[in-house]
C-alpha positions as a Markdown table, in Angstrom:
| # | Residue | x | y | z |
|---|---|---|---|---|
| 1 | Met | -217.4 | -80.3 | 57.2 |
| 2 | Lys | -217.0 | -78.4 | 53.8 |
| 3 | Ala | -216.9 | -74.7 | 53.7 |
| 4 | Pro | -219.8 | -73.0 | 52.0 |
| 5 | Ile | -219.3 | -72.3 | 48.3 |
| 6 | Val | -220.0 | -68.6 | 48.8 |
| 7 | Glu | -217.2 | -68.3 | 51.4 |
| 8 | Ile | -214.7 | -70.1 | 49.0 |
| 9 | Arg | -215.6 | -67.8 | 46.1 |
| 10 | Ala | -215.4 | -64.7 | 48.2 |
| 11 | Ser | -211.9 | -65.5 | 49.5 |
| 12 | Ala | -210.6 | -66.8 | 46.1 |
| 13 | Gly | -211.9 | -63.8 | 44.1 |
| 14 | Ala | -211.2 | -61.0 | 46.6 |
| 15 | Met | -208.7 | -58.3 | 45.8 |
| 16 | Asp | -206.7 | -56.8 | 48.5 |
| 17 | Cys | -206.6 | -53.0 | 47.9 |
| 18 | Asn | -205.1 | -52.2 | 51.2 |
| 19 | Leu | -201.5 | -53.5 | 51.0 |
| 20 | Pro | -199.3 | -52.0 | 53.6 |
| 21 | Gly | -196.0 | -50.3 | 52.9 |
| 22 | Ser | -193.8 | -50.4 | 49.8 |
| 23 | Phe | -192.9 | -53.8 | 48.5 |
| 24 | Met | -190.3 | -52.5 | 46.1 |
| 25 | Arg | -187.7 | -50.9 | 48.4 |
| 26 | Asp | -185.0 | -53.4 | 47.4 |
| 27 | Ile | -186.3 | -54.3 | 43.9 |
| 28 | Thr | -184.8 | -52.7 | 40.8 |
| 29 | Gly | -186.1 | -52.6 | 37.3 |
| 30 | Ala | -189.6 | -53.9 | 38.1 |
| 31 | Thr | -191.9 | -54.5 | 35.1 |
| 32 | Phe | -195.4 | -53.1 | 35.0 |
| 33 | Thr | -198.3 | -53.1 | 32.6 |
| 34 | Leu | -199.5 | -49.6 | 32.0 |
| 35 | Val | -203.1 | -49.1 | 30.6 |
| 36 | Tyr | -204.2 | -45.7 | 29.3 |
| 37 | Leu | -207.9 | -45.0 | 29.2 |
| 38 | Ala | -210.1 | -42.4 | 27.5 |
| 39 | Arg | -208.3 | -39.2 | 26.5 |
| 40 | Leu | -204.9 | -40.5 | 27.7 |
| 41 | Arg | -205.1 | -43.4 | 25.2 |
| 42 | Glu | -205.6 | -40.8 | 22.4 |
| 43 | Val | -202.9 | -38.4 | 23.6 |
| 44 | Phe | -200.2 | -41.0 | 24.3 |
| 45 | Gly | -201.1 | -42.9 | 21.1 |
| 46 | Thr | -201.3 | -46.3 | 22.7 |
| 47 | Pro | -203.8 | -48.2 | 24.8 |
| 48 | Ser | -201.1 | -49.9 | 26.9 |
| 49 | Glu | -197.5 | -50.8 | 27.3 |
| 50 | Glu | -195.1 | -52.9 | 29.3 |
| 51 | Ile | -192.4 | -50.9 | 31.0 |
| 52 | Gln | -189.4 | -51.6 | 33.1 |
| 53 | Ala | -189.2 | -48.9 | 35.7 |
| 54 | Pro | -185.9 | -47.6 | 37.0 |
| 55 | Pro | -184.9 | -48.0 | 40.6 |
| 56 | Gly | -186.7 | -45.5 | 42.8 |
| 57 | Val | -190.1 | -46.0 | 41.2 |
| 58 | Thr | -191.8 | -47.5 | 44.2 |
| 59 | Asp | -195.3 | -46.0 | 44.3 |
| 60 | Val | -197.9 | -44.3 | 42.2 |
| 61 | Ala | -196.4 | -40.8 | 42.7 |
| 62 | Thr | -192.9 | -41.8 | 41.6 |
| 63 | Leu | -194.3 | -43.7 | 38.6 |
| 64 | Arg | -196.3 | -40.7 | 37.5 |
| 65 | Ala | -193.2 | -38.4 | 37.9 |
| 66 | Trp | -191.1 | -40.8 | 35.9 |
| 67 | Leu | -193.6 | -41.0 | 33.1 |
| 68 | Ala | -193.9 | -37.2 | 33.0 |
| 69 | Ser | -190.2 | -37.0 | 32.6 |
| 70 | Arg | -190.6 | -38.5 | 29.1 |
| 71 | Gly | -191.6 | -34.9 | 28.1 |
| 72 | Gly | -194.1 | -33.8 | 25.5 |
| 73 | Ala | -197.6 | -35.0 | 26.0 |
| 74 | Trp | -196.5 | -37.1 | 29.0 |
| 75 | Ala | -195.2 | -34.0 | 30.8 |
| 76 | Glu | -198.3 | -32.0 | 29.9 |
| 77 | Glu | -200.9 | -34.7 | 30.8 |
| 78 | Leu | -199.2 | -35.9 | 34.0 |
| 79 | Ala | -198.0 | -32.6 | 35.3 |
| 80 | Pro | -198.6 | -31.9 | 39.0 |
| 81 | Gly | -202.1 | -30.5 | 39.4 |
| 82 | Arg | -203.5 | -32.3 | 36.3 |
| 83 | Ala | -206.5 | -34.4 | 37.1 |
| 84 | Val | -205.5 | -38.0 | 36.4 |
| 85 | Arg | -206.8 | -41.0 | 38.3 |
| 86 | Val | -204.8 | -44.2 | 38.9 |
| 87 | Ala | -205.8 | -47.7 | 39.6 |
| 88 | Val | -203.4 | -50.5 | 40.6 |
| 89 | Asn | -204.7 | -54.0 | 39.9 |
| 90 | His | -208.2 | -52.6 | 39.4 |
| 91 | Cys | -208.2 | -50.8 | 42.8 |
| 92 | Val | -208.3 | -47.0 | 42.9 |
| 93 | Ala | -204.9 | -45.8 | 44.1 |
| 94 | Gln | -203.5 | -42.8 | 45.9 |
| 95 | Pro | -200.0 | -41.3 | 45.3 |
| 96 | Glu | -198.5 | -43.3 | 48.1 |
| 97 | Thr | -200.0 | -46.6 | 46.9 |
| 98 | Pro | -197.0 | -49.0 | 46.7 |
| 99 | Leu | -196.2 | -50.8 | 43.4 |
| 100 | Arg | -195.0 | -54.4 | 43.1 |
| 101 | Pro | -193.4 | -56.1 | 40.1 |
| 102 | Gly | -196.1 | -57.3 | 37.7 |
| 103 | Asp | -198.7 | -54.8 | 38.8 |
| 104 | Glu | -201.2 | -53.4 | 36.2 |
| 105 | Val | -201.4 | -49.7 | 36.5 |
| 106 | Ala | -204.3 | -47.9 | 34.7 |
| 107 | Leu | -204.2 | -44.1 | 34.2 |
| 108 | Phe | -207.4 | -42.3 | 33.3 |
| 109 | Pro | -209.1 | -38.9 | 33.5 |
| 110 | Pro | -211.8 | -38.4 | 36.2 |
| 111 | Val | -215.2 | -39.4 | 35.0 |
| 112 | Thr | -218.4 | -37.6 | 35.7 |
| 113 | Gly | -221.9 | -38.8 | 35.1 |
| 114 | Gly | -225.1 | -37.1 | 34.2 |
């Protein structure tokens, strides 16, 4: 008996936004695609970049701190307490969200509607 098409599509297209633990504890120099949206795109002067992170960048918090260490606009915009949202592979992320090689990480200011 064939599985219903709806079931196949749901499982094939589903994104797992609840990955447990850090997958990068033993991985060094992982490559990520960073995407900057809205004001951050303007301030950083680029819509995106590919980076090779140093060892120790294992989650959203350590990535943000590493990017802030670039200084200048990076330090100002990504300083602790600044409102910046992060999504990993299109899923809203928390500081403790683990990163894996090849992840797409988007940084953007909070958005309000009206």
